[in-house]
C-alpha positions in Angstrom: -3.2 -4.9 9.3 -1.1 -2.0 10.1 0.8 0.7 8.4 3.8 -0.5 6.3 2.0 -3.8 5.5 2.2 -5.1 2.0 -0.6 -7.0 0.2 -1.0 -8.4 -3.2 -4.2 -7.3 -4.7 -6.1 -9.0 -7.7 -7.4 -6.6 -10.2 -8.9 -8.8 -13.0 -9.4 -6.5 -15.8 -9.8 -8.4 -18.9 -7.0 -6.7 -20.9 -4.6 -5.7 -18.0 -1.3 -7.6 -18.4 -0.8 -6.9 -14.7 -3.5 -8.7 -12.9 -1.9 -8.2 -9.5 -0.8 -5.1 -7.8 1.2 -4.6 -4.5 -0.8 -2.4 -2.1 1.1 -0.6 0.6 -1.1 0.3 3.9 -0.2 4.1 4.6 -3.1 5.0 6.8 -6.1 4.0 8.8 -8.4 5.6 6.2 -6.8 3.3 3.7 -7.6 0.4 5.8 -11.2 1.3 6.4 -11.8 1.9 2.5 -9.7 -1.0 1.1 -10.0 -3.8 3.7 -12.0 -6.1 1.6 -9.4 -6.0 -1.0 -6.3 -6.9 1.3 -6.5 -10.6 1.8 -3.2 -11.6 0.4 -0.3 -10.5 3.1 3.1 -10.7 1.5 5.2 -8.8 4.0 6.0 -5.4 5.5 8.5 -2.7 5.0 11.4 -2.0 7.3 11.5 1.1 9.6 14.0 2.7 7.2 11.8 2.0 4.2 8.9 3.5 5.9 11.0 6.6 6.7 11.5 6.8 3.2 7.9 6.6 2.3 7.1 9.2 4.8 9.6 11.6 3.3 8.4 10.8 -0.1 4.7 11.6 0.7 5.8 14.8 2.5 7.5 16.1 -0.5 4.7 15.0 -2.9 1.9 16.6 -0.8 4.2 19.6 0.0 3.9 19.1 3.8 6.5 20.8 6.0 
């Protein structure tokens, strides 16, 4: 598992119409906290898309 990997995560809530979510690995801390949920690997983002994610995160978190 590495940054930029995408996983399908099952969230079997009874009344939830979307029982599956896509999870993007964004940090090592995410890996440690969520590793048991990340079993269904579906792909990874390109380096260009990861740059877009990095930019969006910087803006959302107000990081220079």
